[in-house]
Each structure stands twice: as C-alpha cells, then as structure tokens.
N, C-alpha and C positions, 0 to 999 in steps of 0.2 A: 750349389752354394748353401743350400739349407743345411748340409752337413758340415760346411766349413765355418759358417758364422756361429759364434759361441764356443768354438773349439780352437780354431787357429788364430794367430795374429794375421793382419792383412796389411799389405804394402801396396800403395798405388803411386807409381812414378810416371809423371808426364814429362817426356823429353820435348820441351816446348819448341815448336817450329821444325822438328826433325822431318826431313823429307824421306819418303819411302825408297826412292831410287838410290839415294846416298846410303841409307841404312843397309840396303841389300847388297850393294857393291862392297861395302866395307866388311860385312859378314862373310861374303863369298871369298874375299881376298885374305881373310885371316887377320884383319886389322882391328877387330874388336873382340878378342878372344874371351874376355870376361863376361860380356853379354852373350856371345854366341853359344857358349857352353850351356846356357840355360834355355836357349830358344828351342822349342820342339823341332827336332830334326836339324837343328842349327840354322833355321831359316825364320825370317820374319813373316808373319801373316799379313797379307795385303788387306787393308780395310779402308772404309770411307769415313772421313772426319765428321763429327756431329756439328761442327761449326768451322768457319773460315778464319777465326782469330780467337785469342786466348779466352776472353771473357765469355763469349757465346759458347765455345766448346766446353768449358768447364761447368757452366751452368747446366748444360745437357748431361755431361758426365756425372755430376753429382746428383742428378735426377734419375740416374740409372741407365742413361743412354751412352754407353761406351762406343767407340768407333765400330761401325757396322761392317760385318763381313761382306766382301764383294759377291755379286751374283744374286739371283732372285731369292727373296725371303718368303715367309718371315723367318728371322733368325732368333732363336731363344736367347734371352738376356740373362746375365748373371744376377743382376740386381734390378728391381723395378719398384717404383712407388705404386701404390694401389691406384688403378685407373680403369674404369669400366670400358670393356671392349678392347683391351690391349691384346694384340695378336702375337706379341713377342714375349709374353709372360708364360713360362712353362712350369712343369711340375717341380723342377729343381731350382727355380728362381727364388732368391731371397726377396720376398715382398714385404714392404714396410708401409705403414699408414702415413708416416711423416712425408713432408714435401721433398726431402732430400736424403741421400744415402748417409751423410754424416749424422744427421739426427736419428735415422733408423738404426745405425750401429751404436749410437749413444744409448738408445733405448734398449738395445740388446746387451748392454753392459760394457761396451768398449770405451776406453779413453781415446779421444780423437785429437790428433796433433797435425798441424800444418807447418811445413817448412817452405816458405814462399820463395819465389825467384823473380819473375818479371813484375812489372809495375802494378798489375791488377791484384797483387798480394802485398803491396807495400804499406797499407794502412795509413797512408798519408792524406787521406781524404775519404769522403763518403763512398765513392766508387771503389777505391782500393781497399775498402774494409768489408765489402759484401762477401766475397769468397772466404777470406780468412775468418770472418765473423761467424761462419758455420761451425768452427772447431772450438773445442774446450781450451786448446792451447795453440797459439799461432805465433810464428816467428818470421821476421823479415828485418834485414839491415842492408846497407849498400854493399857489404862484403858478400852477400848472397845474390846480388843483382846482376844485371846484364853487362854492366861496365867493368866488373871485377874479373880479371884473368884467373883468379883462384876461387871462383864462386862455388864450384861443385865440391872442392875439397872442404870448404867451410860448411857447406850443407851436410856433407857426410859426417863431419866432426860433431855438428849440432845434433844430427839424428842419433849418433851413438850416445850422446848425453841424455837425450829424451828416453831412449830405451833403457839405459842404465838407471835412470831415476824413477822408473815405474815399478811398483810392487810386482813381484814375480807372478802372483795369481791374477793380476789385472790384464785383460786382453787389450791389445793396442791396434788401432787403425792409424797408420802413418801415411801421410800424403806428402810427396816431395815434388815441387814444380821446378824442374831443372832449367836454369836460365842460360846455360853456356851456349846452346845452339843458336839462340836468338841473336840477331844483330845488336851490337857489333861483335863479330867473332874473328876479325882479321888477326888478332894477337895470338891465336892458337897455331898459326902456320909459320914455320921457320922462314925468316926473310921477308915476311909480309909487312906492309906499312899501313898506317891509317890513311894516307893519301890514296893508296891503291884501293882501299875499301874492302868490303866483304864480298866473297865469291863462293861458288859451289865448293871449291877446294878448301877454303877456310872453314866452311860449314862442316866438311868431312873431318878436318883436323880437330874441330871442337868435339865431335863425337868420339874421336880417338882419345881426347883428353878425358871425357866423361868415363870411357871404358877403363882407363887406368885406375880410377878410384871407385868404381861402382861395386867392386868386390867387397870392399869394407862396409858398404851400406848393406849388402846382402848378408854378410856375416853378422852384423849387429842385429838385424831383424831375425836371424835364425838362432840367436844365442839363447833364447828363452824357451821356445817351442817351435813347432812347425809353422811356417808362414806361407800364406797364399799371396803371390806377387803378381801384379799387373804392371807391365811396362809398355808404354805406347807413346805416340805423339798425339798432340791435340789437333794439330793442323800442320801443313807444310808451308813452304815459302818459295817465292820465285826469285831467280837471279838473272833476269833478262829474257826469260822464255816468252816468245811472242810479244816482246816489248814490256812485259810486266816485271815489276820489282816489288818484293814484299808479299803481304798476304791481306786478308779481309777482301778477297776477290775470288771469283769463280774460275779457277784454272785447275787442271789435273794435278799439277805439282803441289797445289794447296790442299785439294780435297783427298788426295791419296796418301795414306799414312801407314807406318809400320805398327804392328801390335803383337804382343805375346803375353800369355799368362802361364804360370808354372808354380810348383811348390818349392820352397826352400826347406830342406830337411832340418829339423831341430836337433838339439843336443842328443848324443847317443849314450 
C-alpha cells in the first residue's frame, strides 16, 4: 500500500450485513457476474469480521483493521495507525500517525467522501454523525437507506457525481456503505411480501440487485486513473440459525464475512 497511496484512487465498499456463505454460493452459481469478474480467481476470500455490527466494525475498519484472514496470524495489514508493538504492521503497510485511515489519507492529499447507507451514517444525531464526520464530504438521505428498494442505484448515481466533480489531479478516497443487504430486504425477491419477512433467499436477491449496478460504480472510479478497490462485508447476519435472528451476537454466520481487494484499471 505504500506504493498505492499517493498514486491511485482508493475505493472502499462495505456490503453491509452480507453473509459469506450466501456471497460464495452466488459467485459459484454465476449469479453475481459483475462482482465475480473482479474477485481473485472468481472467489471470495473468507475472513473474520472486526465487529459484530456496523458501528463497531467500521470503527475498527477505519482504524486499519480490515476483516482478518482466517487461519493463524499475524496477517500483515494494508493500513495501520501508528501503534507500538503492532505485529500486523509490515514493510508495505501504509502507516499513518492519525487515529484513523480517513484522516491519514487526508494528510496524504486525498479528498475523502462518504456515501452512507445504514442508520449509523444518517447524521440525524450525535451517534449517526461519528462515522460520516470523519470525511471531508459525507452524504445520506432516506433514498440511500435500508428502506429504499432503489438504494444502491441512488448511491451509484451519487458516487458518479462525486467523481465527476473532483479536479482531475486530486486523489480520491471514496467510501460506500451499501445498505441493500441489511434488513428489510424482502422487496428484492419476486413474489416476496412484507408479511413473510426477510429470509436468506431475500438476502441473496439483494446481493443480485447490488451486482446489477456495481459495474457503474467501478467504471466511475476507474474513469480518472487506476483505482485500488476493497469490497467486503462488515459483518454477517442470522436468519434463524440456532434460534438467532439478526447480528450484534457471536455466531459463525455473523463473524464470517466475504472479502476481496483488486485494482480497477484506469483509462488507456
């Protein structure tokens, strides 16, 4: 990352609440082609979430603690705040003295922009202002939130405007918190009803919806120069496994998440 920061644009997409098992099944079945074509080997990497719900996970992610590879570590990190005794800071890690990655990239000359999704990014109170408050530019509206069936389309359109409005020479760190996977997601499955509620199948349908539009996000971010992209879940969620529903709990379907990073080639 020491060679990436300062040269490339950077995109971080958190597919909020996306389960690892669902993500892998859809990739293997050819149901998310726009995402799968960018996954190394066409497969998601299995990782452990840094938190069991959005706020905790994103506080960790913005401190440089992306989802952790499975298996014994230490695992070198892409980004890290300066911290004495860190065993996961390696030679290629981008290390910053600030308390969070957003501030570190700002100091490195990046414009930082947040396109929020779930309620922790809605700026409707002190708690909902903490995470978006890290960024120079932050956006949220009900059209981007969990109750909107067209939330990701609206997020992509907004991202394209952010990219287009930035001077060509200015580097960009764009963060998008995708709300579509989060409950409620029943409206993404044909024939589903609010009374029937959210299920693993409607969760999968929401990921298919995201995949239909994510190519436009990637194209926008690659329109100026090469872009380093990280696409991952912040945590999973339960749909009745062992009697559990939701997240902010310790269960494998919550702690196990999909992860990928890759380059988007810039203009030729």
